[in-house]
C-alpha positions, -999 to +999 in steps of 0.1 A: +090-467+192+124-469+174+117-479+138+135-506+121+149-505+086+122-530+075+095-510+088+111-480+069+111-498+036+075-510+041+062-475+045+077-465+011+054-490-007+024-469-005+017-459-042+037-427-042+041-413-078+079-410-086+096-404-117+134-409-121+147-395-153+121-407-178+110-436-159+079-441-135+092-461-105+069-487-093+086-495-060+116-472-049+127-501-025+133-526-053+140-506-085+177-505-096+176-467-097+164-463-062+168-494-041+204-486-029+192-453-014+162-470+002+185-494+016+210-468+029+182-451+049+170-486+062+207-489+074+203-455+092+172-468+112+189-502+118+219-485+134+196-474+163+192-512+171+228-523+172+236-531+211+272-517+208+259-483+196+229-481+219+241-452+242+252-432+212+221-436+189+193-437+216+182-422+248+158-428+276+131-400+277+114-387+309+087-413+306+111-441+305+110-449+270+141-454+247+139-433+217+160-423+188+185-394+194+169-376+166+144-365+191+169-356+219+161-322+237+194-309+246+192-281+273+228-274+279+263-275+262+270-310+274+240-324+260+243-306+227+277-324+225+261-357+230+237-349+201+267-341+180+283-375+189+251-390+176+252-369+142+290-377+138+282-414+141+253-413+117+274-394+091+306-417+094+284-450+094+267-437+061+297-429+040+313-401+058+287-375+044+277-392+014+241-390+025+236-356+035+199-357+040+194-384+066+162-384+087+184-371+115+191-339+094+156-335+079+138-338+112+161-313+130+143-286+109+111-291+127+125-280+160+119-243+152+080-246+150+079-269+181+102-248+200+080-217+196+048-224+177+028-194+186+042-168+162+037-191+134-002-192+142-006-157+154+012-140+123-008-162+098-032-146+075-061-165+061-067-190+089-101-175+100-085-174+136-078-212+139-050-220+163-022-236+143-001-244+174-021-273+181-014-290+149+023-280+151+026-298+186+006-328+174+026-331+142+058-331+161+044-355+184+034-380+158+066-378+137+088-383+168+065-411+181+069-429+146+105-418+136+090-405+104+114-389+079+101-354+067+121-342+034+122-306+029+108-285+001+116-248+003+129-236-029+106-221-055+112-222-094+137-200-110+118-175-131+125-147-156+131-118-132+134-093-159+095-094-165+072-072-144+046-102-140+073-126-127+055-131-096+021-134-112+031-158-138+054-180-115+044-216-113+053-216-076+032-234-052+003-213-039-030-214-022-058-216-046-088-219-019-095-228+017-123-247+033-133-262+066-108-292+059-078-273+050-061-254+023-061-263-015-027-257-032-014-259-068+020-254-083+055-265-079+083-267-055+115-266-076+141-284-053+134-310-028+161-336-017+153-372-009+114-370-013+111-405-028+125-417+005+104-396+028+071-402+048+062-365+048+071-335+027+080-304+048+071-274+028+082-237+032+095-207+014+124-184+013+107-149+009+117-130-022+108-093-032+071-090-042+062-123-030+024-127-028+007-138+005-008-170-012+027-184-018+037-183+018+029-218+029+045-237+057+033-272+066+036-309+059+018-335+036+023-372+031+044-378+000+017-404-014-012-378-009-035-375-040-023-350-065+015-351-057+039-361-083+077-363-077+101-357-107+136-366-099+167-357-120+187-387-136+204-408-110+240-410-105+242-443-085+267-468-096+254-503-094+288-519-089+298-520-053+332-534-058+345-508-083+324-480-067+324-485-031+308-452-024+289-443-053+270-476-052+257-469-020+228-447-031+217-415-045+191-394-025+178-377-055+170-340-058+135-337-071+108-313-083+075-318-067+042-310-086+010-303-065-022-305-086-049-292-063-035-308-033-055-307+000-033-300+030-054-306+062-054-278+087-037-301+111-006-300+089-006-262+083+020-244+103+017-210+088+002-192+058-001-159+042+022-135+057+055-126+037+066-102+065+067-133+089+084-153+062+112-127+059+121-128+095+114-161+110+118-192+084+156-189+077+158-201+114+141-233+104+175-241+089+196-232+119+195-266+133+203-285+101+229-260+093+248-270+124+243-305+114+260-296+079+289-281+096+295-312+116+291-333+083+316-310+066+339-316+095+338-353+090+343-349+053+373-327+059+386-357+083+379-382+053+400-359+028+429-358+053+428-395+057+425-404+022+455-380+012+477-395+042+469-430+030+477-426-006+509-407+000+521-432+024+513-460-001+531-444-031+561-435-008+558-397-008+545-391+027+580-384+043+591-359+017+588-323+034+570-303+008+542-332+008+542-331+046+537-292+044+507-298+019+492-323+042+495-302+070+473-275+051+447-302+050+450-310+086+447-273+093+413-273+071+400-301+094+410-286+126+395-251+117+361-268+110+364-289+143+371-255+161+340-238+146+318-268+158+332-268+193+331-229+196+294-228+184+285-254+211+304-236+239+288-203+228+252-214+226+221-199+242+187-211+252+158-209+228+123-199+239+113-233+250+148-239+268+167-259+242+204-252+241+212-239+207+247-236+191+259-200+183+244-192+150+272-169+138+299-194+145+285-223+127+275-204+097+309-188+096+322-224+097+301-232+067+313-203+048+350-212+057+343-248+044+327-236+011+354-210+007+383-237+010+370-271+001+378-269-037+413-260-029+415-290-006+398-313-030+424-303-056+452-309-032+438-344-026+438-352-061+472-338-069+489-356-040+474-387-053+486-382-088+474-405-115+465-431-089+433-411-085+422-420-118+443-445-137+439-478-120+424-514-130+390-524-125+384-555-102+376-574-131+409-566-148+428-572-115+412-609-114+424-618-150+454-641-145+471-629-174+469-592-163+472-598-123+510-600-119+517-569-140+489-550-124+502-561-089+536-547-096+523-517-109+505-510-076+530-521-052+536-493-027+557-485+004+530-496+028+500-519+026+490-544-001+489-536-039+451-539-037+449-514-008+459-487-034+428-497-055+406-493-027+421-459-018+419-448-055+385-460-059+372-439-028+389-407-043+376-412-078+340-417-065+341-386-042+358-363-065+360-375-100+324-388-109+290-372-115+280-388-081+308-370-064+300-337-083+264-338-071+276-341-034+299-310-040+270-291-056+246-300-028+270-287-001+275-254-022+237-247-020+224-267+008+199-245+027+220-212+018+249-207-004+278-187+007+265-153-005+232-156+015+252-169+045+273-137+044+242-114+036+223-129+067+253-124+090+252-088+082+216-085+091+222-095+127+219-068+154+255-074+166+268-070+132+254-038+123+274-004+127+255+002+160+259-033+173+283-048+196+308-057+170+319-019+169+319-013+207+357-017+210+362+008+179+338+032+194+354+031+227+391+037+210+377+066+190+358+081+218+325+078+200+292+072+220+274+040+218+243+037+194+214+014+193+207-015+171+182-011+144+149-028+154+146-048+123+181-064+127+171-071+164+142-091+153+162-110+126+190-120+152+171-125+183+135-138+179+147-172+186+168-163+218+150-166+253+159-131+264+151-137+300+179-164+305+217-164+303+236-189+283+234-226+297+271-235+297 
């Protein structure tokens, strides 16, 4: 089926335990702190039912059933481009990246399990020989059949690393026992975005030195399962759609999740017990959503360019040569990100099950480029707007008869109506000069992996080692014999590539 927005909203009224700030939320679909985000994700689902978007938002599967493009299995570069057009449409329709964790982004992370489930099962420790591949395949089928939203919870608590007992004393989620029904877990996942609006919590880990096997848990659990409590930071949503056109559209809420002796049935367990597996495989869970993140960053760059051009055109500075040079730098930023997206698609490869996957190095370098330059670009947008990015009247002031004529004169520009400048100013203010906008900036900075991690993982690739392909030209020029890539690097870089096939461009 293709889920509707109303079906999604109804699914959230299930008794889940959610605190936002200091308040226990009875119904996330109606409470002022959460209703805007619930409505925003309902809009995501309803986009799939708009006739004019049918060919972008949906596809017909091999059984003749129309489905959401979330579940589209792209097997060549052209089909991956089709998936990207879907992701771009979702991102643009939902505030040009103002909702990073859409179901389309969250569910992309499930592909790594479904693509190659056997290692997750074979390398588990503590399953008493159970075949976890059955549950992995059935879970993926279930969530795709129902268009469920699976929020990610991979980050463990920040602990005092100066102590010898750091790992022992950590409140991180861990297995406390197992039985015929499943595993019993207790502890905390420190960061999980959008959980109040998800059907399932998708758990995993980023391995760290000394991590005990009982903390290595990959799997899923319904958000309303007994023993789960969701604790969100204070919301940054602005309940004022006129004066805050973007910041009023919802706050997806970054949360801490408490597990108090929660039973995770075996059918929802993807992998447990093996830190070595966790060191090599699970970062690739995020490969798919990191590609989506680069697409989102490309769209956000397009928005930044557009806002800067609209504002400079309105205040009459657009034609000034130094301003045009500064605008060209913003265009360069956007075009570079677009180039990274297209290049990653063109240089993709086939995964174990035959999915066409964009080039990991290229889309991660694109993400690093964005993080390296975005603060400068944002500063340029604000500077080019000048005081118009902050000093402008509210809609209520604009509508006061005694003030209106004065305010209209103050905001009359070279192009467009005086009220247009207010609209541009409000968008710039919401995105870059509010706590709501700052949260989006922080999210992008740490989403999945911050820039240091991106670069560290890059240098663990086989082709980036001193004996890898990156040095072939230098060795040839120097007359040095070729080396062989270290086996650990090889595993890190190549496990997700189907080695018996060429790229499928």
